[in-house]
PAPANU-16188 format. One record per residue (C-alpha): residue number from 1; x, y, z. Coordinates in nm, 2 decimals, m for minus. Example, Ala and Ser with C-alpha at 12.3 -4.5 7.8 and 13.67 -1.06 7.14 Angstrom:
2
   nr      xx      yy      zz
    1    1.23   m0.45    0.78
    2    1.37   m0.11    0.71
end
This chain:
235
   nr      xx      yy      zz
    1   m0.50    0.75   m0.53
    2   m0.30    0.73   m0.86
    3    0.12    0.70   m0.78
    4    0.41    0.53   m0.80
    5    0.48    0.30   m0.53
    6    0.82    0.09   m0.60
    7    1.17    0.18   m0.76
    8    1.25   m0.14   m0.92
    9    0.96   m0.14   m1.17
   10    0.74    0.09   m1.39
   11    0.47    0.08   m1.18
   12    0.15    0.29   m1.19
   13   m0.22    0.27   m1.06
   14   m0.54    0.32   m1.22
   15   m0.86    0.47   m1.14
   16   m1.03    0.29   m0.89
   17   m0.68    0.11   m0.77
   18   m0.48    0.15   m0.49
   19   m0.10    0.03   m0.58
   20    0.10   m0.10   m0.86
   21    0.42   m0.36   m0.77
   22    0.64   m0.57   m1.00
   23    0.53   m0.92   m1.06
   24    0.63   m1.14   m0.79
   25    0.72   m1.43   m1.01
   26    0.85   m1.53   m1.33
   27    1.17   m1.45   m1.52
   28    1.32   m1.13   m1.48
   29    1.15   m0.87   m1.73
   30    0.84   m1.08   m1.75
   31    0.51   m1.05   m1.56
   32    0.29   m1.34   m1.41
   33   m0.10   m1.30   m1.51
   34   m0.34   m1.34   m1.23
   35   m0.70   m1.32   m1.36
   36   m0.98   m1.15   m1.09
   37   m1.37   m1.17   m1.19
   38   m1.50   m0.80   m1.21
   39   m1.20   m0.62   m1.34
   40   m1.24   m0.72   m1.71
   41   m1.20   m0.34   m1.79
   42   m0.81   m0.39   m1.75
   43   m0.81   m0.69   m1.94
   44   m0.68   m0.54   m2.23
   45   m0.39   m0.41   m2.08
   46   m0.07   m0.55   m2.20
   47    0.19   m0.67   m1.88
   48   m0.06   m0.57   m1.61
   49   m0.17   m0.89   m1.38
   50   m0.45   m0.77   m1.11
   51   m0.58   m0.88   m0.77
   52   m0.83   m0.67   m0.57
   53   m0.69   m0.32   m0.52
   54   m0.33   m0.38   m0.67
   55   m0.18   m0.36   m1.02
   56    0.15   m0.58   m1.10
   57    0.34   m0.44   m1.35
   58    0.63   m0.65   m1.52
   59    0.84   m0.43   m1.69
   60    1.17   m0.35   m1.50
   61    1.37   m0.04   m1.53
   62    1.62    0.13   m1.36
   63    1.43    0.48   m1.27
   64    1.06    0.59   m1.20
   65    0.85    0.62   m1.50
   66    0.75    0.91   m1.61
   67    0.34    0.99   m1.65
   68    0.41    1.01   m2.06
   69    0.60    0.67   m1.98
   70    0.31    0.50   m1.82
   71    0.08    0.62   m2.06
   72    0.23    0.50   m2.37
   73    0.36    0.14   m2.20
   74    0.06    0.07   m1.98
   75   m0.23    0.29   m2.09
   76   m0.27    0.42   m1.76
   77   m0.13    0.75   m1.62
   78    0.13    0.75   m1.31
   79    0.23    1.05   m1.09
   80    0.54    1.15   m0.89
   81    0.53    1.25   m0.51
   82    0.57    1.62   m0.66
   83    0.33    1.61   m0.87
   84    0.04    1.47   m0.60
   85    0.17    1.72   m0.39
   86    0.11    1.97   m0.64
   87   m0.26    1.83   m0.67
   88   m0.32    1.87   m0.33
   89   m0.17    2.19   m0.25
   90    0.07    2.04   m0.01
   91    0.36    2.30   m0.08
   92    0.19    2.59    0.10
   93    0.10    2.36    0.37
   94    0.45    2.26    0.42
   95    0.56    2.62    0.38
   96    0.35    2.71    0.67
   97    0.55    2.46    0.86
   98    0.29    2.16    0.87
   99    0.50    1.85    0.77
  100    0.36    1.59    1.03
  101    0.64    1.65    1.22
  102    0.57    1.51    1.61
  103    0.32    1.28    1.51
  104    0.29    0.92    1.42
  105    0.11    0.79    1.15
  106   m0.03    0.44    1.21
  107   m0.05    0.22    0.89
  108   m0.24   m0.10    0.93
  109   m0.20   m0.40    0.71
  110   m0.24   m0.80    0.67
  111    0.11   m0.95    0.62
  112    0.31   m0.63    0.58
  113    0.61   m0.68    0.35
  114    0.95   m0.82    0.41
  115    1.13   m0.58    0.21
  116    0.93   m0.24    0.32
  117    1.23   m0.07    0.50
  118    1.45   m0.14    0.19
  119    1.18   m0.02   m0.09
  120    1.09    0.28    0.16
  121    1.47    0.37    0.10
  122    1.50    0.30   m0.25
  123    1.17    0.52   m0.32
  124    1.28    0.82   m0.13
  125    1.63    0.80   m0.29
  126    1.45    0.80   m0.65
  127    1.27    1.11   m0.56
  128    1.46    1.29   m0.36
  129    1.30    1.30   m0.04
  130    1.43    1.26    0.32
  131    1.41    0.97    0.52
  132    1.11    0.97    0.80
  133    1.23    1.05    1.13
  134    1.16    0.67    1.19
  135    0.98    0.36    1.07
  136    0.86    0.10    1.33
  137    0.72   m0.23    1.28
  138    0.50   m0.44    1.54
  139    0.29   m0.75    1.55
  140    0.04   m0.69    1.82
  141   m0.23   m0.94    1.70
  142    0.03   m1.22    1.65
  143    0.33   m1.33    1.47
  144    0.33   m1.32    1.08
  145    0.35   m1.62    0.85
  146    0.67   m1.65    0.66
  147    0.67   m1.48    0.32
  148    0.52   m1.69    0.02
  149    0.64   m1.52   m0.30
  150    0.43   m1.78   m0.50
  151    0.13   m1.68   m0.30
  152   m0.09   m1.39   m0.49
  153   m0.27   m1.27   m0.18
  154    0.07   m1.23    0.04
  155    0.22   m1.06   m0.26
  156   m0.08   m0.83   m0.29
  157   m0.06   m0.70    0.06
  158    0.33   m0.64    0.01
  159    0.24   m0.42   m0.27
  160   m0.02   m0.25   m0.07
  161    0.19   m0.23    0.24
  162    0.45   m0.04    0.02
  163    0.20    0.20   m0.13
  164    0.07    0.25    0.17
  165    0.37    0.33    0.38
  166    0.55    0.51    0.09
  167    0.29    0.78    0.03
  168    0.20    0.86    0.36
  169    0.54    0.94    0.40
  170    0.52    1.17    0.05
  171    0.20    1.36    0.21
  172    0.38    1.37    0.56
  173    0.70    1.38    0.55
  174    0.79    1.49    0.90
  175    0.57    1.21    1.05
  176    0.69    0.91    1.20
  177    0.56    0.59    1.07
  178    0.44    0.30    1.24
  179    0.35    0.01    1.04
  180    0.10   m0.27    1.22
  181    0.14   m0.59    1.05
  182   m0.15   m0.83    1.09
  183   m0.11   m1.27    1.05
  184   m0.46   m1.32    0.88
  185   m0.53   m1.15    0.52
  186   m0.84   m0.99    0.53
  187   m1.06   m1.07    0.22
  188   m1.42   m1.07    0.24
  189   m1.66   m1.11    0.56
  190   m1.50   m1.14    0.88
  191   m1.18   m1.29    0.83
  192   m0.90   m1.09    0.94
  193   m1.11   m0.84    1.06
  194   m1.07   m0.94    1.42
  195   m0.72   m0.94    1.41
  196   m0.69   m0.57    1.27
  197   m0.92   m0.48    1.57
  198   m0.71   m0.66    1.80
  199   m0.41   m0.47    1.66
  200   m0.57   m0.13    1.66
  201   m0.70   m0.17    2.04
  202   m0.31   m0.22    2.12
  203   m0.24    0.07    1.95
  204   m0.53    0.27    2.11
  205   m0.43    0.14    2.44
  206   m0.08    0.23    2.43
  207   m0.14    0.57    2.27
  208    0.11    0.48    1.98
  209   m0.03    0.70    1.71
  210   m0.21    1.03    1.62
  211   m0.38    0.89    1.29
  212   m0.46    0.51    1.17
  213   m0.44    0.46    0.81
  214   m0.64    0.15    0.69
  215   m0.65    0.00    0.35
  216   m0.90   m0.26    0.28
  217   m1.25   m0.32    0.24
  218   m1.53   m0.59    0.20
  219   m1.90   m0.61    0.09
  220   m2.18   m0.57    0.34
  221   m2.31   m0.90    0.19
  222   m2.03   m1.12    0.30
  223   m2.14   m1.05    0.66
  224   m2.37   m1.28    0.78
  225   m2.54   m1.11    1.04
  226   m2.57   m0.73    1.16
  227   m2.38   m0.92    1.49
  228   m2.07   m1.01    1.30
  229   m2.02   m0.64    1.20
  230   m2.13   m0.51    1.55
  231   m1.84   m0.74    1.70
  232   m1.58   m0.56    1.49
  233   m1.65   m0.22    1.66
  234   m1.43   m0.22    1.92
  235   m1.14   m0.02    1.73
end
């Protein structure tokens, strides 16, 4: 999805990416460059630092950028909630009374974000959206490590969490949101997956949600055997 995810900076998601957030370190108004293999197509974009799935844009501004702003400043497009809703013909769905009200969206992310409540509130105020009926956060797979702003992994997951929560709310404004944070980063292979399965089994056993939203991936070749994949099918 292409979209704006944070209020504090001009942010944009490029084709193939899933989030955009301000850089976590460095002086105000600057960005921190992070290099990752396989993303050379974005190498020429100024002020953008990339980790798998996330762009960190380091230009702060007081209000959300327009699509034209992003194309000029970052050479990628970004879209507002109203634009995304229109693209998916959601106004007609809402007019029919379908807004997600009475349901709960379960959002699963490693680490989560320590500022997610504030981020969602700022996002809603910036775009004139009503607050969701509730935002609940649980850690059924164990306590979350303390947030480290110098960890690109944690910063990346914080951005991913913010994107997931904000845009679930955009699409289903009447739904309750349940953020399920896990204590181990899902990267490649089986790392982090057992905790995700544990967390989702908890959600299913206790009937905590109607829809589960997941944002993670791993390439097949990183799994050592077929058995290692089968062991993760519990959810």
